[in-house]
BAGULO-329385 format. One record per residue (C-alpha): residue number from 1; x, y, z; residue in three letters; chain. Coordinates in steps of 0.02 Angstrom, whole numbers, always signed. Layout:
<rs>
R   resi     east    north       up   resn   chain
R    NUM        X        Y        Z    ALA       A
...
</rs>
This chain:
<rs>
R   resi     east    north       up   resn   chain
R      1    +2866    +4069    -1091    UNK       A
R      2    +3045    +4143    -1067    UNK       A
R      3    +3085    +4158     -886    UNK       A
R      4    +3195    +4303     -834    UNK       A
R      5    +3369    +4257     -756    UNK       A
R      6    +3311    +4312     -589    UNK       A
R      7    +3165    +4210     -562    UNK       A
R      8    +3237    +4037     -613    UNK       A
R      9    +3405    +4071     -494    UNK       A
R     10    +3261    +4119     -354    UNK       A
R     11    +3168    +3967     -400    UNK       A
R     12    +3301    +3848     -397    UNK       A
R     13    +3378    +3942     -221    UNK       A
R     14    +3231    +3929     -142    UNK       A
R     15    +3206    +3735     -188    UNK       A
R     16    +3390    +3711     -107    UNK       A
R     17    +3327    +3798      +40    UNK       A
R     18    +3179    +3687      +51    UNK       A
R     19    +3275    +3530      +21    UNK       A
R     20    +3403    +3595     +181    UNK       A
R     21    +3286    +3611     +290    UNK       A
R     22    +3224    +3438     +337    UNK       A
R     23    +3400    +3411     +385    UNK       A
R     24    +3421    +3570     +472    UNK       A
R     25    +3270    +3521     +580    UNK       A
R     26    +3340    +3361     +609    UNK       A
R     27    +3507    +3429     +678    UNK       A
R     28    +3428    +3570     +790    UNK       A
R     29    +3349    +3443     +895    UNK       A
R     30    +3525    +3344     +906    UNK       A
R     31    +3646    +3532     +925    UNK       A
R     32    +3531    +3655     +991    UNK       A
R     33    +3682    +3770    +1020    UNK       A
R     34    +3754    +3746     +834    UNK       A
R     35    +3592    +3699     +743    UNK       A
R     36    +3457    +3837     +791    UNK       A
R     37    +3538    +3960     +730    UNK       A
R     38    +3577    +3880     +574    UNK       A
R     39    +3394    +3832     +544    UNK       A
R     40    +3346    +3996     +571    UNK       A
R     41    +3482    +4076     +447    UNK       A
R     42    +3362    +3935     +321    UNK       A
R     43    +3206    +4006     +359    UNK       A
R     44    +3253    +4187     +355    UNK       A
R     45    +3354    +4152     +182    UNK       A
R     46    +3176    +4074     +112    UNK       A
R     47    +3064    +4223     +166    UNK       A
R     48    +3202    +4328      +77    UNK       A
R     49    +3190    +4251      -76    UNK       A
R     50    +2995    +4271      -81    UNK       A
R     51    +2996    +4450      -39    UNK       A
R     52    +3154    +4474     -156    UNK       A
R     53    +3055    +4387     -314    UNK       A
R     54    +2876    +4488     -266    UNK       A
R     55    +2977    +4650     -268    UNK       A
R     56    +3062    +4597     -452    UNK       A
R     57    +2877    +4561     -525    UNK       A
R     58    +2840    +4681     -665    UNK       A
R     59    +2690    +4790     -595    UNK       A
R     60    +2538    +4784     -698    UNK       A
R     61    +2422    +4878     -567    UNK       A
R     62    +2424    +4971     -418    UNK       A
R     63    +2373    +4828     -318    UNK       A
R     64    +2522    +4725     -386    UNK       A
R     65    +2626    +4902     -362    UNK       A
R     66    +2577    +4894     -170    UNK       A
R     67    +2629    +4710     -150    UNK       A
R     68    +2794    +4742     -251    UNK       A
R     69    +2820    +4889     -142    UNK       A
R     70    +2780    +4813      +39    UNK       A
R     71    +2884    +4664      -34    UNK       A
R     72    +3027    +4760      -57    UNK       A
R     73    +3009    +4862     +106    UNK       A
R     74    +3006    +4676     +204    UNK       A
R     75    +3176    +4639     +105    UNK       A
R     76    +3263    +4792     +149    UNK       A
R     77    +3205    +4781     +334    UNK       A
R     78    +3234    +4613     +380    UNK       A
R     79    +3387    +4591     +261    UNK       A
R     80    +3510    +4593     +396    UNK       A
R     81    +3416    +4469     +486    UNK       A
R     82    +3499    +4330     +391    UNK       A
R     83    +3657    +4418     +417    UNK       A
R     84    +3638    +4387     +600    UNK       A
R     85    +3603    +4200     +621    UNK       A
R     86    +3747    +4193     +506    UNK       A
R     87    +3862    +4277     +624    UNK       A
R     88    +3778    +4206     +770    UNK       A
R     89    +3810    +4039     +695    UNK       A
R     90    +3980    +4069     +675    UNK       A
R     91    +3984    +4133     +875    UNK       A
R     92    +3939    +3977     +943    UNK       A
R     93    +4100    +3895     +874    UNK       A
R     94    +4212    +4015     +916    UNK       A
R     95    +4141    +4095    +1104    UNK       A
R     96    +4261    +4069    +1241    UNK       A
R     97    +4122    +4095    +1355    UNK       A
R     98    +3927    +4120    +1376    UNK       A
R     99    +3966    +4298    +1421    UNK       A
R    100    +4065    +4316    +1276    UNK       A
R    101    +3938    +4250    +1161    UNK       A
R    102    +3791    +4354    +1231    UNK       A
R    103    +3921    +4501    +1178    UNK       A
R    104    +3917    +4447    +1012    UNK       A
R    105    +3751    +4406     +982    UNK       A
R    106    +3705    +4588    +1057    UNK       A
R    107    +3823    +4671     +934    UNK       A
R    108    +3739    +4590     +785    UNK       A
R    109    +3562    +4618     +858    UNK       A
R    110    +3569    +4804     +880    UNK       A
R    111    +3639    +4797     +703    UNK       A
R    112    +3476    +4717     +624    UNK       A
R    113    +3389    +4844     +726    UNK       A
R    114    +3456    +4982     +673    UNK       A
R    115    +3438    +4940     +502    UNK       A
R    116    +3247    +4896     +516    UNK       A
R    117    +3235    +5076     +602    UNK       A
R    118    +3326    +5161     +469    UNK       A
R    119    +3227    +5077     +322    UNK       A
R    120    +3060    +5108     +411    UNK       A
R    121    +3083    +5282     +450    UNK       A
R    122    +3156    +5315     +260    UNK       A
R    123    +2990    +5226     +180    UNK       A
R    124    +2858    +5306     +324    UNK       A
R    125    +2942    +5478     +296    UNK       A
R    126    +2966    +5460     +114    UNK       A
R    127    +3147    +5502     +135    UNK       A
R    128    +3203    +5388       -3    UNK       A
R    129    +3378    +5347      +65    UNK       A
R    130    +3403    +5171       +5    UNK       A
R    131    +3273    +5160     -135    UNK       A
R    132    +3142    +5250     -205    UNK       A
R    133    +2997    +5224     -367    UNK       A
R    134    +2985    +5335     -509    UNK       A
R    135    +2806    +5291     -572    UNK       A
R    136    +2834    +5092     -563    UNK       A
R    137    +3003    +5101     -590    UNK       A
R    138    +3122    +5045     -432    UNK       A
R    139    +3286    +5160     -422    UNK       A
R    140    +3423    +5153     -278    UNK       A
R    141    +3440    +5286     -162    UNK       A
R    142    +3580    +5381     -120    UNK       A
R    143    +3631    +5288      +39    UNK       A
R    144    +3576    +5112      -54    UNK       A
R    145    +3769    +5076      -78    UNK       A
R    146    +3824    +5146      +86    UNK       A
R    147    +3700    +5017     +169    UNK       A
R    148    +3763    +4878      +56    UNK       A
R    149    +3926    +4913     +131    UNK       A
R    150    +3895    +4920     +306    UNK       A
R    151    +3795    +4748     +276    UNK       A
R    152    +3943    +4669     +192    UNK       A
R    153    +4051    +4728     +318    UNK       A
R    154    +3976    +4610     +437    UNK       A
R    155    +4046    +4461     +350    UNK       A
R    156    +4201    +4559     +338    UNK       A
R    157    +4213    +4569     +540    UNK       A
R    158    +4159    +4390     +547    UNK       A
R    159    +4293    +4347     +440    UNK       A
R    160    +4418    +4428     +547    UNK       A
R    161    +4338    +4348     +715    UNK       A
R    162    +4346    +4175     +641    UNK       A
R    163    +4539    +4200     +605    UNK       A
R    164    +4563    +4262     +767    UNK       A
R    165    +4480    +4131     +852    UNK       A
R    166    +4512    +3981     +722    UNK       A
R    167    +4620    +3868     +836    UNK       A
R    168    +4456    +3860     +968    UNK       A
R    169    +4369    +3753     +836    UNK       A
R    170    +4401    +3547     +801    UNK       A
R    171    +4549    +3570     +655    UNK       A
R    172    +4412    +3473     +528    UNK       A
R    173    +4284    +3615     +531    UNK       A
R    174    +4418    +3745     +522    UNK       A
R    175    +4414    +3777     +307    UNK       A
R    176    +4213    +3771     +308    UNK       A
R    177    +4204    +3881     +449    UNK       A
R    178    +4343    +4003     +369    UNK       A
R    179    +4260    +3995     +200    UNK       A
R    180    +4081    +4024     +248    UNK       A
R    181    +4084    +4229     +271    UNK       A
R    182    +4176    +4232     +123    UNK       A
R    183    +4066    +4161      -22    UNK       A
R    184    +3919    +4276      +50    UNK       A
R    185    +4054    +4412      +45    UNK       A
R    186    +4060    +4383     -138    UNK       A
R    187    +3898    +4366     -187    UNK       A
R    188    +3845    +4517      -90    UNK       A
R    189    +3978    +4632     -179    UNK       A
R    190    +3915    +4554     -361    UNK       A
R    191    +3738    +4600     -317    UNK       A
R    192    +3789    +4762     -241    UNK       A
R    193    +3878    +4816     -401    UNK       A
R    194    +3798    +4734     -545    UNK       A
R    195    +3632    +4801     -566    UNK       A
R    196    +3494    +4669     -577    UNK       A
R    197    +3598    +4509     -526    UNK       A
R    198    +3513    +4417     -388    UNK       A
R    199    +3675    +4322     -318    UNK       A
R    200    +3662    +4376     -123    UNK       A
R    201    +3539    +4236      -73    UNK       A
R    202    +3624    +4102     -178    UNK       A
R    203    +3801    +4121     -115    UNK       A
R    204    +3725    +4109      +66    UNK       A
R    205    +3634    +3947      +29    UNK       A
R    206    +3806    +3885      -58    UNK       A
R    207    +3888    +3922     +108    UNK       A
R    208    +3741    +3839     +203    UNK       A
R    209    +3753    +3668      +85    UNK       A
R    210    +3947    +3681     +119    UNK       A
R    211    +3915    +3686     +313    UNK       A
R    212    +3784    +3544     +329    UNK       A
R    213    +3891    +3432     +234    UNK       A
R    214    +4074    +3478     +314    UNK       A
R    215    +4029    +3536     +491    UNK       A
R    216    +3832    +3502     +521    UNK       A
R    217    +3827    +3308     +456    UNK       A
R    218    +3973    +3248     +574    UNK       A
R    219    +3859    +3103     +646    UNK       A
R    220    +4005    +2996     +673    UNK       A
R    221    +4042    +3105     +823    UNK       A
R    222    +3885    +3068     +897    UNK       A
R    223    +3818    +2918    +1004    UNK       A
R    224    +3684    +2829     +890    UNK       A
R    225    +3557    +2794    +1033    UNK       A
R    226    +3577    +2941    +1143    UNK       A
R    227    +3614    +3070    +1021    UNK       A
R    228    +3741    +3153    +1138    UNK       A
R    229    +3933    +3151    +1074    UNK       A
R    230    +4044    +2993    +1067    UNK       A
R    231    +4211    +2953    +1138    UNK       A
R    232    +4300    +2988     +976    UNK       A
R    233    +4209    +3179     +980    UNK       A
R    234    +4240    +3213    +1163    UNK       A
R    235    +4427    +3163    +1168    UNK       A
R    236    +4437    +3288    +1051    UNK       A
R    237    +4332    +3410    +1136    UNK       A
R    238    +4462    +3388    +1288    UNK       A
R    239    +4641    +3399    +1184    UNK       A
R    240    +4552    +3562    +1108    UNK       A
R    241    +4513    +3625    +1289    UNK       A
R    242    +4679    +3569    +1369    UNK       A
R    243    +4778    +3661    +1240    UNK       A
R    244    +4674    +3815    +1264    UNK       A
R    245    +4706    +3815    +1440    UNK       A
R    246    +4879    +3790    +1427    UNK       A
R    247    +4883    +3961    +1304    UNK       A
R    248    +4797    +4048    +1431    UNK       A
R    249    +4895    +3970    +1552    UNK       A
R    250    +4740    +3975    +1681    UNK       A
R    251    +4606    +3841    +1711    UNK       A
R    252    +4465    +3850    +1573    UNK       A
R    253    +4350    +3692    +1594    UNK       A
R    254    +4296    +3550    +1726    UNK       A
R    255    +4258    +3377    +1670    UNK       A
R    256    +4121    +3277    +1751    UNK       A
R    257    +4165    +3085    +1749    UNK       A
R    258    +3996    +2996    +1779    UNK       A
R    259    +3947    +2820    +1780    UNK       A
R    260    +3759    +2749    +1788    UNK       A
R    261    +3749    +2639    +1943    UNK       A
R    262    +3709    +2456    +1910    UNK       A
R    263    +3679    +2484    +1722    UNK       A
R    264    +3711    +2308    +1702    UNK       A
R    265    +3577    +2247    +1828    UNK       A
R    266    +3441    +2324    +1751    UNK       A
R    267    +3494    +2243    +1578    UNK       A
R    268    +3531    +2066    +1638    UNK       A
R    269    +3350    +2085    +1741    UNK       A
R    270    +3239    +2190    +1615    UNK       A
R    271    +3332    +2161    +1452    UNK       A
R    272    +3424    +2261    +1342    UNK       A
R    273    +3278    +2365    +1273    UNK       A
R    274    +3248    +2432    +1449    UNK       A
R    275    +3427    +2457    +1459    UNK       A
R    276    +3435    +2586    +1317    UNK       A
R    277    +3267    +2654    +1389    UNK       A
R    278    +3372    +2688    +1551    UNK       A
R    279    +3532    +2753    +1455    UNK       A
R    280    +3420    +2880    +1358    UNK       A
R    281    +3329    +2935    +1527    UNK       A
R    282    +3498    +2966    +1620    UNK       A
R    283    +3555    +3053    +1470    UNK       A
R    284    +3391    +3170    +1478    UNK       A
R    285    +3428    +3211    +1659    UNK       A
R    286    +3599    +3263    +1617    UNK       A
R    287    +3554    +3381    +1479    UNK       A
R    288    +3439    +3442    +1601    UNK       A
R    289    +3585    +3476    +1723    UNK       A
R    290    +3693    +3551    +1620    UNK       A
R    291    +3700    +3694    +1510    UNK       A
R    292    +3689    +3705    +1308    UNK       A
R    293    +3860    +3765    +1302    UNK       A
R    294    +3924    +3614    +1406    UNK       A
R    295    +3983    +3463    +1311    UNK       A
R    296    +3884    +3290    +1360    UNK       A
R    297    +3970    +3129    +1290    UNK       A
R    298    +3954    +2925    +1309    UNK       A
R    299    +4111    +2850    +1298    UNK       A
R    300    +4044    +2705    +1320    UNK       A
R    301    +3905    +2575    +1413    UNK       A
R    302    +3857    +2664    +1559    UNK       A
R    303    +3996    +2802    +1558    UNK       A
R    304    +3977    +2976    +1520    UNK       A
R    305    +4085    +3139    +1527    UNK       A
R    306    +4033    +3284    +1540    UNK       A
R    307    +4143    +3464    +1503    UNK       A
R    308    +4099    +3633    +1576    UNK       A
R    309    +4173    +3800    +1551    UNK       A
R    310    +4138    +3818    +1734    UNK       A
R    311    +4271    +3801    +1861    UNK       A
R    312    +4222    +3888    +2014    UNK       A
R    313    +4209    +3742    +2149    UNK       A
R    314    +4062    +3791    +2228    UNK       A
R    315    +3973    +3810    +2065    UNK       A
R    316    +4026    +3649    +2019    UNK       A
R    317    +3951    +3577    +2184    UNK       A
R    318    +3798    +3659    +2146    UNK       A
R    319    +3794    +3551    +1983    UNK       A
R    320    +3821    +3399    +2086    UNK       A
R    321    +3690    +3433    +2198    UNK       A
R    322    +3574    +3496    +2051    UNK       A
R    323    +3597    +3311    +1967    UNK       A
R    324    +3561    +3226    +2111    UNK       A
R    325    +3417    +3325    +2127    UNK       A
R    326    +3356    +3268    +1950    UNK       A
R    327    +3390    +3093    +1985    UNK       A
R    328    +3279    +3090    +2150    UNK       A
R    329    +3145    +3172    +2066    UNK       A
R    330    +3150    +3040    +1926    UNK       A
R    331    +3156    +2913    +2064    UNK       A
R    332    +3005    +2980    +2136    UNK       A
R    333    +2887    +2998    +1998    UNK       A
R    334    +2948    +2885    +1885    UNK       A
R    335    +2826    +2723    +1813    UNK       A
R    336    +2972    +2644    +1740    UNK       A
R    337    +3044    +2475    +1823    UNK       A
R    338    +3190    +2549    +1858    UNK       A
R    339    +3278    +2681    +1967    UNK       A
R    340    +3414    +2800    +1906    UNK       A
R    341    +3572    +2822    +2036    UNK       A
R    342    +3755    +2886    +1974    UNK       A
R    343    +3930    +2906    +2038    UNK       A
R    344    +4009    +3062    +2000    UNK       A
R    345    +4205    +3121    +1988    UNK       A
R    346    +4226    +3294    +1963    UNK       A
R    347    +4395    +3370    +1904    UNK       A
R    348    +4448    +3555    +1843    UNK       A
R    349    +4599    +3542    +1719    UNK       A
R    350    +4747    +3659    +1786    UNK       A
R    351    +4877    +3693    +1652    UNK       A
R    352    +5014    +3699    +1773    UNK       A
R    353    +4995    +3511    +1810    UNK       A
R    354    +5065    +3486    +1651    UNK       A
R    355    +4931    +3327    +1615    UNK       A
R    356    +4915    +3245    +1440    UNK       A
R    357    +4736    +3226    +1387    UNK       A
R    358    +4756    +3019    +1446    UNK       A
R    359    +4827    +3069    +1614    UNK       A
R    360    +4687    +3175    +1643    UNK       A
R    361    +4569    +3032    +1595    UNK       A
R    362    +4662    +2935    +1713    UNK       A
R    363    +4654    +3051    +1843    UNK       A
R    364    +4456    +3058    +1809    UNK       A
R    365    +4450    +2869    +1827    UNK       A
R    366    +4550    +2863    +2000    UNK       A
R    367    +4420    +3014    +2061    UNK       A
R    368    +4259    +2913    +1986    UNK       A
R    369    +4329    +2757    +2062    UNK       A
R    370    +4339    +2820    +2240    UNK       A
R    371    +4158    +2897    +2219    UNK       A
R    372    +4095    +2727    +2150    UNK       A
R    373    +4172    +2632    +2301    UNK       A
R    374    +4087    +2761    +2409    UNK       A
R    375    +3927    +2758    +2337    UNK       A
R    376    +3918    +2583    +2314    UNK       A
R    377    +3921    +2569    +2504    UNK       A
R    378    +3766    +2655    +2528    UNK       A
R    379    +3659    +2602    +2364    UNK       A
R    380    +3643    +2408    +2298    UNK       A
R    381    +3591    +2339    +2142    UNK       A
R    382    +3417    +2295    +2222    UNK       A
R    383    +3381    +2467    +2262    UNK       A
R    384    +3371    +2519    +2067    UNK       A
R    385    +3221    +2409    +2041    UNK       A
</rs>
């Protein structure tokens, strides 16, 4: 039996998507900000491939035609959801602030909702705007090309958005992120203007593989124990934010330099396995304290840096109190044979000061040293047990 070309392509793309899912699930647990939109994009594409495959089946009865028609409706109604998650993923790399990210997401979501309502209205009231059936035969509607052009314009807008904000992205990620909207745009244009071609979702999955290989799976930037970023990545992040602050001529970020007090005592008294557990517990507290958009990094041993977009002194002081509160709560309720205390130095990068990344790190080290001296006057090694 000869299978149609579209079915072979859809099966191949579906298998490629399924192969990507376990890696994407793993990455979403490590990098929630970037990983979750990427995971949701894959799930959406897989669902759309299933709907597309069902809608292309040759009807043999009223029952099969019922499933075909509803699969086509689902595909048309939900198609922009894939675009939404693809563009939302790009937004996580580009947005300067949480507010900008929310505005971008709201624009994309309103686009997807508007499509859903138009498609549903057209189907419910038999308007046949986007497609219709003559007997069992599928026919494109008068506004099919217009809808396709609007959908594809989302990729064009996203490409402009990426190019406009590309300097905010680490150098090694720029080319994959620039190419990400272009490949689906070519695939979507081909499918819109070549009747019967099924290239839209294949091009999306090709872009997803490119992102996974060159962006998502850059585990060399992550600490093997705590799954937060390592010193190499935190240095790149800091250099990038210093450059952006100098371009904006205003403070855009602050840094928490944090040291886990008496970690050596935990290691020496309880062993390295318990020391590793203490580091993981401390990392979980940091993740609970700071926002998902903040970058938490372990730069070695018991030392951590957190880069946050917050620059207001009162908000920074609140974050410090929040961290102390989480540590106190852990110490009060833990059944572990250790307690956790931390010394913290906080500095906001001022572009008018002209610090290099290394000089700014030296300032943070000095602030942390002063804090540690004061903190160790009230907390002693025996207090951690």
